C-alpha positions as CSV (number, residue, x, y, z in Angstrom):
1,X,0.0,0.0,0.0
2,X,1.1,3.5,-0.8
3,X,1.6,5.4,2.5
4,X,2.5,8.7,0.7
5,X,6.0,8.8,2.3
6,X,9.6,8.4,1.1
7,X,11.5,6.5,3.8
8,X,15.0,5.1,3.5
9,X,14.8,2.4,6.1
10,X,18.5,1.5,6.0
11,X,19.3,5.1,6.7
12,X,16.9,5.0,9.6
13,X,18.6,1.9,11.2
14,X,22.3,2.0,10.1
15,X,25.0,4.5,11.0
16,X,28.6,5.2,10.5
17,X,30.2,3.5,13.5
18,X,33.1,4.8,15.4
19,X,35.6,2.9,17.6
20,X,37.9,4.3,20.3
21,X,40.9,2.3,21.7
22,X,43.0,3.5,24.6
23,X,45.9,1.5,26.0
24,X,48.6,2.1,28.6
25,X,51.3,-0.3,29.9
26,X,54.5,-0.3,31.9
27,X,57.0,-2.9,32.9
28,X,60.5,-3.5,34.3
29,X,63.1,-6.1,35.2
30,X,65.7,-6.4,38.0
31,X,67.4,-9.1,40.1
32,X,66.1,-12.1,38.2
33,X,62.6,-10.8,37.9
34,X,60.5,-9.1,35.3
35,X,57.0,-7.8,35.2
36,X,54.5,-6.0,32.8
37,X,51.2,-4.4,33.5
38,X,48.8,-3.1,30.9
39,X,45.3,-1.5,30.9
40,X,43.0,-0.9,28.0
41,X,39.6,0.6,27.2
42,X,37.6,0.0,24.0
43,X,34.4,1.7,22.9
44,X,33.0,0.2,19.7
45,X,29.8,1.3,18.1
46,X,27.8,-1.1,16.0
47,X,26.6,-0.2,12.5
48,X,23.1,-0.7,13.8
49,X,21.9,2.1,16.0
50,X,21.7,1.4,19.7
51,X,24.2,-1.5,19.4
52,X,27.9,-1.6,20.5
53,X,30.4,-2.9,22.9
54,X,32.5,-1.4,25.7
55,X,35.4,-3.2,27.3
56,X,37.8,-2.6,30.1
57,X,40.7,-5.0,30.4
58,X,43.8,-5.3,32.6
59,X,46.7,-7.7,32.4
60,X,49.6,-8.6,34.7
61,X,52.5,-10.8,33.6
62,X,55.7,-11.5,35.4
63,X,58.4,-14.1,36.3
64,X,61.0,-14.6,39.1
65,X,64.0,-16.9,39.5
66,X,64.9,-18.6,42.8
67,X,67.5,-21.1,44.1
68,X,70.3,-20.0,41.9
69,X,68.0,-19.8,38.9
70,X,67.0,-23.5,39.3
71,X,63.4,-22.6,40.1
72,X,61.4,-20.2,37.8
73,X,57.9,-19.0,38.7
74,X,55.8,-17.4,36.0
75,X,52.3,-15.7,36.3
76,X,50.0,-14.3,33.8
77,X,46.6,-12.9,34.7
78,X,44.0,-11.1,32.6
79,X,40.7,-9.4,33.8
80,X,38.0,-8.0,31.4
81,X,34.7,-6.2,32.0
82,X,32.6,-6.2,28.9
83,X,29.2,-4.6,28.1
84,X,27.4,-5.6,24.9
85,X,24.4,-3.6,23.7
86,X,22.4,-5.9,21.4
87,X,20.0,-5.1,18.6
88,X,16.8,-7.2,18.1
89,X,18.5,-9.5,15.5
90,X,18.3,-13.3,15.7
91,X,18.7,-16.3,13.5
92,X,15.6,-18.1,14.7
93,X,12.9,-15.4,14.6
94,X,10.2,-17.4,12.8
95,X,7.9,-16.1,10.0
96,X,7.7,-12.6,11.5
97,X,11.4,-12.1,11.0
98,X,13.7,-10.0,13.1
99,X,14.7,-6.4,12.8
100,X,16.9,-7.1,9.7
101,X,14.1,-9.0,8.1
102,X,11.7,-6.2,8.8
103,X,14.2,-3.7,7.4
104,X,14.5,-5.5,4.1
105,X,10.8,-5.9,3.5
106,X,9.6,-2.5,4.9
107,X,7.5,-0.4,2.6
108,X,9.5,2.7,1.6
109,X,6.2,4.7,1.2
110,X,5.4,4.1,4.9
111,X,6.3,6.8,7.3
112,X,8.3,6.1,10.4
113,X,5.9,8.0,12.6
114,X,2.4,9.4,12.1
115,X,1.4,13.1,12.6
116,X,1.1,12.6,16.4
117,X,4.6,11.2,16.7
118,X,3.7,7.6,17.3
119,X,5.4,4.8,15.4
120,X,3.5,3.5,12.3
121,X,3.1,-0.2,12.8
122,X,0.8,-1.6,10.1
123,X,0.7,-5.2,11.5
124,X,2.6,-7.8,13.4
125,X,3.9,-9.3,10.2
126,X,5.1,-5.9,8.9
127,X,6.8,-4.5,12.0
128,X,8.5,-1.1,12.0
129,X,12.2,-1.7,12.3
130,X,12.8,1.6,14.0
131,X,10.1,0.8,16.5
132,X,11.8,-2.5,17.1
133,X,15.0,-0.6,18.1
134,X,13.2,2.0,20.2
135,X,11.0,-0.5,22.0
136,X,13.7,-3.0,22.8
137,X,16.5,-2.8,25.4
138,X,18.9,-5.8,25.4
139,X,22.4,-5.8,26.9
140,X,24.8,-8.3,28.3
141,X,27.5,-7.7,31.0
142,X,30.4,-10.1,31.3
143,X,33.2,-10.3,33.8
144,X,36.0,-12.7,32.7
145,X,39.2,-13.6,34.4
146,X,41.9,-15.7,32.7
147,X,45.3,-16.7,33.9
148,X,47.9,-19.2,34.8
149,X,50.8,-19.9,37.1
150,X,53.8,-22.0,36.1
151,X,56.6,-23.4,38.2
152,X,59.6,-25.1,36.6
153,X,62.4,-26.7,38.7
154,X,65.7,-28.1,37.3
155,X,66.2,-31.1,39.6
156,X,69.7,-31.9,38.1
157,X,71.3,-31.6,34.7
158,X,69.0,-32.9,32.1
159,X,66.0,-33.5,34.4
160,X,63.3,-30.9,35.1
161,X,59.8,-30.8,36.5
162,X,57.1,-28.4,35.5
163,X,53.6,-27.8,36.9
164,X,51.0,-25.5,35.4
165,X,47.8,-24.2,37.0
166,X,45.4,-22.4,34.7
167,X,41.9,-21.1,35.0
168,X,39.3,-19.4,32.8
169,X,36.2,-18.0,34.6
170,X,33.4,-15.8,33.2
171,X,30.2,-14.5,34.7
172,X,27.6,-13.1,32.3
173,X,24.2,-11.5,32.9
174,X,21.8,-10.7,30.1
175,X,18.7,-8.5,30.4
176,X,16.3,-8.1,27.4
177,X,13.2,-6.0,27.8
178,X,10.5,-5.7,25.1
179,X,7.8,-2.9,25.5
180,X,4.1,-3.8,25.2
181,X,3.9,-1.0,22.6
182,X,5.8,-3.1,20.1
183,X,3.5,-4.7,17.6
184,X,5.0,-8.2,17.2
185,X,2.8,-11.2,18.0
186,X,5.4,-13.0,20.1
187,X,5.8,-9.8,22.2
188,X,2.9,-7.5,21.6
189,X,0.5,-6.7,24.4
190,X,2.4,-8.3,27.2
191,X,5.6,-6.4,27.7
192,X,8.3,-9.0,28.4
193,X,11.6,-9.2,30.3
194,X,14.1,-12.0,30.0
195,X,17.0,-12.4,32.4
196,X,19.7,-15.0,32.2
197,X,22.8,-15.6,34.3
198,X,25.6,-17.8,33.0
199,X,28.7,-18.9,34.8
200,X,31.6,-20.9,33.2
201,X,34.5,-22.1,35.2
202,X,37.3,-24.0,33.5
203,X,40.4,-25.2,35.4
204,X,43.6,-27.0,34.3
205,X,46.4,-28.7,36.2
206,X,49.4,-30.2,34.3
207,X,52.5,-31.8,35.7
208,X,55.3,-33.4,33.7
209,X,58.9,-34.5,33.9
210,X,61.3,-33.8,31.0
211,X,64.6,-35.7,30.7
212,X,67.2,-34.8,28.0
213,X,70.4,-36.8,27.5
214,X,73.0,-37.2,24.7
215,X,74.8,-40.5,23.9
216,X,77.4,-39.8,21.3
217,X,75.5,-38.9,18.2
218,X,72.2,-39.8,19.7
219,X,70.0,-37.3,21.5
220,X,67.3,-38.6,23.8
221,X,64.2,-36.7,25.2
222,X,61.7,-38.3,27.4
223,X,58.5,-36.8,28.8
224,X,56.2,-38.3,31.5
225,X,53.2,-36.3,32.7
226,X,49.7,-36.1,34.2
227,X,46.9,-33.6,33.3
228,X,43.5,-32.8,35.0
229,X,40.8,-30.5,33.6
230,X,37.4,-29.5,35.0
231,X,34.5,-27.8,33.2
232,X,31.8,-26.3,35.3
233,X,28.9,-24.5,33.6
234,X,25.6,-23.2,35.1
235,X,22.6,-21.3,33.8
236,X,19.7,-19.6,35.6
237,X,17.0,-17.9,33.5
238,X,13.6,-16.3,34.3
239,X,11.0,-14.5,32.2
240,X,8.5,-11.9,33.4
241,X,5.5,-10.8,31.3
242,X,2.4,-8.5,31.3
243,X,4.2,-5.4,32.6
244,X,2.0,-2.6,33.7
245,X,4.5,-0.1,32.3
246,X,6.1,0.4,28.9
247,X,9.2,2.1,30.4
248,X,12.1,-0.3,29.5
249,X,14.4,1.0,32.3
250,X,11.6,0.5,34.9
251,X,10.9,-3.0,33.5
252,X,14.6,-3.9,33.9
253,X,14.9,-2.5,37.4
254,X,11.5,-3.2,38.9
255,X,10.2,-6.8,38.4
256,X,7.3,-6.1,40.7
257,X,5.6,-4.2,37.9
258,X,5.1,-7.4,36.0
259,X,2.1,-9.7,36.5
260,X,4.0,-12.6,38.1
261,X,1.0,-14.9,37.6
262,X,1.4,-14.7,33.9
263,X,4.9,-15.7,32.9
264,X,5.7,-16.1,29.3
265,X,5.0,-19.5,27.8
266,X,8.3,-19.9,26.1
267,X,10.8,-19.9,29.0
268,X,9.2,-19.1,32.3
269,X,12.0,-20.2,34.6
270,X,14.9,-22.5,33.8
271,X,18.2,-23.6,35.4
272,X,20.9,-26.2,34.9
273,X,24.4,-27.1,35.9
274,X,26.9,-29.4,34.2
275,X,30.3,-30.5,35.5
276,X,32.7,-32.5,33.4
277,X,36.2,-33.7,34.2
278,X,39.0,-35.0,32.2
279,X,42.2,-36.8,33.5
280,X,45.1,-37.8,31.3
281,X,48.4,-39.7,31.6
282,X,50.9,-39.3,28.9
283,X,54.5,-40.1,27.9
284,X,56.7,-39.6,24.9
285,X,60.2,-40.8,23.9
286,X,62.3,-39.2,21.2
287,X,65.5,-40.5,19.7
288,X,67.4,-38.2,17.3
289,X,70.2,-40.2,15.7
290,X,73.0,-38.3,13.9
291,X,70.6,-35.5,13.1
292,X,69.3,-37.8,10.4
293,X,66.8,-40.2,11.9
294,X,64.1,-39.5,14.4
295,X,62.3,-42.2,16.3
296,X,59.3,-41.3,18.4
297,X,57.1,-43.3,20.7
298,X,53.9,-41.8,22.4
299,X,51.5,-43.3,24.9
300,X,48.5,-41.5,26.3
301,X,45.5,-42.6,28.4
302,X,42.4,-40.3,28.9
303,X,39.4,-40.7,31.2
304,X,36.3,-38.5,31.1
305,X,33.2,-38.2,33.3
306,X,31.2,-38.1,30.1
307,X,31.8,-41.8,29.7
308,X,30.2,-44.5,31.8
């Protein structure tokens, strides 16, 4: 239908995105020790309006030698605080489509707003992509720490022992609010808030001996070790519906304004936790003969809690 307008929907939704990066670092070394600290900030706009990412990160790395340089301790730690502002774009939006689908099929003769300033929303199958941006607030906050500590000790000439402790932990919280003013069947008329908390905790512990020896023109290297890994993941999600308000910030910060007796039919509440563990024993023998022939033998045994 001819709406007697001339709307460039892509111009209404897209923008020229800017990115700012700022980094500072310093380090030093003295008396068998060295260190380096760095801090960074990134502000990245998305090409879709209202979308983007902000990230603060800090990193500390250093090492120190002890016992006449026979023992070396090394540490590396990273911490990041990330905020993602999401646009209403998905890959499983159904026949109604998401914002990108609405953008591609939007009628260019349709105005963005009517004379009173309200969004023009012809039907739930022809949503207004600008209204989808305006009536949606979706962001994810993630705190991630990643690091490791290594200790290596030279027991005697040719024989050394190394142990490695590593971890990767992240805590994410997503809040997505959809105003009751948005004319999309799956959201329209109810006002919906979806909240999800995800925690991922991965840990690693490796230990191995290394022996190096030369016999004439033959060089021998042997490794014997043990490894343990754990993977701990948990999810908690809840959905509120039928909000009395259409204020997205109030929906996000005041759950009591929702009709708690009418949760959305899709998620409602959900939670899960899964812990997996992996243990491994390994060994390897290398013979290098006259820098011409290489003979290698490897043996490894793995056990996982995913198996009976």
